[in-house]
C-alpha positions in Angstrom: 49.1 -12.2 -23.7 47.2 -11.1 -20.6 44.1 -12.4 -22.3 45.6 -15.8 -22.6 46.5 -16.0 -18.9 42.9 -15.0 -18.0 41.6 -17.6 -20.3 43.9 -20.3 -18.9 43.1 -19.2 -15.3 39.3 -19.6 -16.0 40.0 -23.0 -17.6 42.1 -24.2 -14.6 39.3 -23.1 -12.2 36.7 -24.9 -14.2 38.8 -28.1 -14.3 39.4 -27.8 -10.6 35.7 -27.5 -10.0 34.9 -30.5 -12.2 37.6 -32.6 -10.5 36.5 -31.8 -6.9 33.7 -34.4 -6.8 36.0 -37.1 -8.0 38.6 -36.2 -5.5 36.1 -36.3 -2.7 34.7 -39.6 -3.8 38.2 -41.1 -3.7 38.6 -39.9 -0.1 35.5 -41.5 1.0 35.7 -44.7 -1.1 32.7 -46.8 -2.0 30.6 -49.1 0.1 31.9 -52.1 -1.9 35.5 -51.3 -0.9 34.6 -50.9 2.8 36.3 -53.6 4.9 34.1 -55.7 7.1 34.0 -54.8 10.8 36.1 -57.9 11.4 39.0 -56.4 9.6 38.9 -53.0 11.3 39.7 -51.6 14.7 36.0 -51.4 15.5 35.9 -55.0 16.5 38.4 -54.6 19.4 37.5 -55.6 22.9 35.0 -58.2 24.2 32.2 -58.9 21.8 28.6 -58.5 22.9 26.2 -61.3 22.4 24.2 -60.8 19.2 20.7 -60.5 20.6 19.1 -60.4 17.1 21.2 -63.2 15.7 18.3 -64.9 13.9 17.2 -61.8 12.1 20.7 -60.8 11.2 21.4 -64.3 9.9 18.3 -64.1 7.7 19.5 -60.8 6.3 22.9 -62.2 5.6 21.5 -65.3 4.0 19.2 -63.2 1.8 22.3 -61.7 0.2 24.4 -64.8 0.3 22.0 -67.2 -1.5 21.3 -66.6 -5.2 17.8 -67.7 -4.6 16.6 -67.6 -1.0 13.3 -69.3 -1.9 12.8 -73.0 -1.3 15.4 -73.7 1.3 14.8 -77.0 3.1 16.0 -78.8 6.2 17.2 -75.5 7.8 18.7 -75.6 11.3 20.8 -73.3 13.3 23.1 -73.4 16.4 23.0 -70.6 19.0 26.0 -68.3 18.7 29.2 -69.2 20.6 32.5 -67.4 20.9 35.1 -68.8 18.5 38.4 -67.6 17.3 38.3 -66.1 13.8 41.4 -64.4 12.4 43.1 -64.4 15.8 40.2 -62.7 17.6 37.1 -63.9 19.4 33.8 -63.4 17.7 30.3 -64.9 18.1 29.7 -67.6 15.5 26.4 -69.3 14.7 26.4 -72.4 12.5 23.7 -73.3 9.9 22.7 -76.4 8.1 20.4 -76.1 5.1 19.7 -77.5 1.7 19.2 -74.7 -0.9 17.3 -75.0 -4.1 19.7 -75.0 -7.1 19.2 -72.8 -10.1 17.6 -75.7 -12.0 15.1 -76.3 -9.3 16.7 -79.4 -7.9 18.1 -80.1 -4.5 21.6 -81.4 -3.9 23.5 -82.0 -0.6 23.1 -80.2 2.7 25.4 -77.2 3.2 27.0 -76.0 6.4 27.8 -72.3 6.8 28.7 -70.0 9.7 27.4 -66.6 10.4 30.0 -64.3 12.1 28.8 -61.5 14.3 30.9 -58.4 15.1 29.8 -55.9 17.7 26.5 -57.7 18.2 25.5 -57.6 14.5 25.8 -60.0 11.6 28.9 -59.4 9.5 29.3 -62.2 7.1 28.6 -65.8 6.1 31.6 -68.1 5.7 31.7 -71.5 4.1 34.9 -72.9 5.7 33.2 -74.2 8.8 34.9 -77.4 9.9 36.7 -75.8 13.0 34.1 -73.1 13.6 31.2 -75.5 13.8 32.8 -78.5 15.5 30.4 -79.6 18.2 27.6 -77.3 17.3 24.1 -78.2 18.5 21.5 -77.5 15.9 17.8 -76.6 16.4 15.2 -76.1 13.6 15.4 -72.7 11.8 12.0 -72.5 10.0 12.5 -68.8 9.2 15.2 -69.7 6.7 12.8 -72.1 5.0 10.1 -69.4 4.7 12.3 -66.7 3.0 11.0 -65.0 -0.1 12.8 -62.7 -2.5 
């Protein structure tokens, strides 16, 4: 009987060792489950102006667009403070015509880049209030994107 307990004890230790990485992974979560900075407490206080807003916007658009190649008629407004989700964030509005998956071009799109703590956080497509009165200037960097 003592041999059975030793065997069970070793089995329990092995199971615990094998389960440890899973338990630690659950504690830390995955990057895909990480909330944006907008949703966390890290966005509290006055927001700094996003000095690298053009570069950050390009990085966001590279992941936002299925095919970043061949964008036409790109223009961008300088970031301004707007209320998003009850807080003030810098928002920069974009106009552009993306190339569709079949190679054609359809209508112009308007999107908004939202900046949190001076960095690009996300692109949103509901822009009517956010982009009201925006003053656009050419944004040739968006037209020159490659994969």
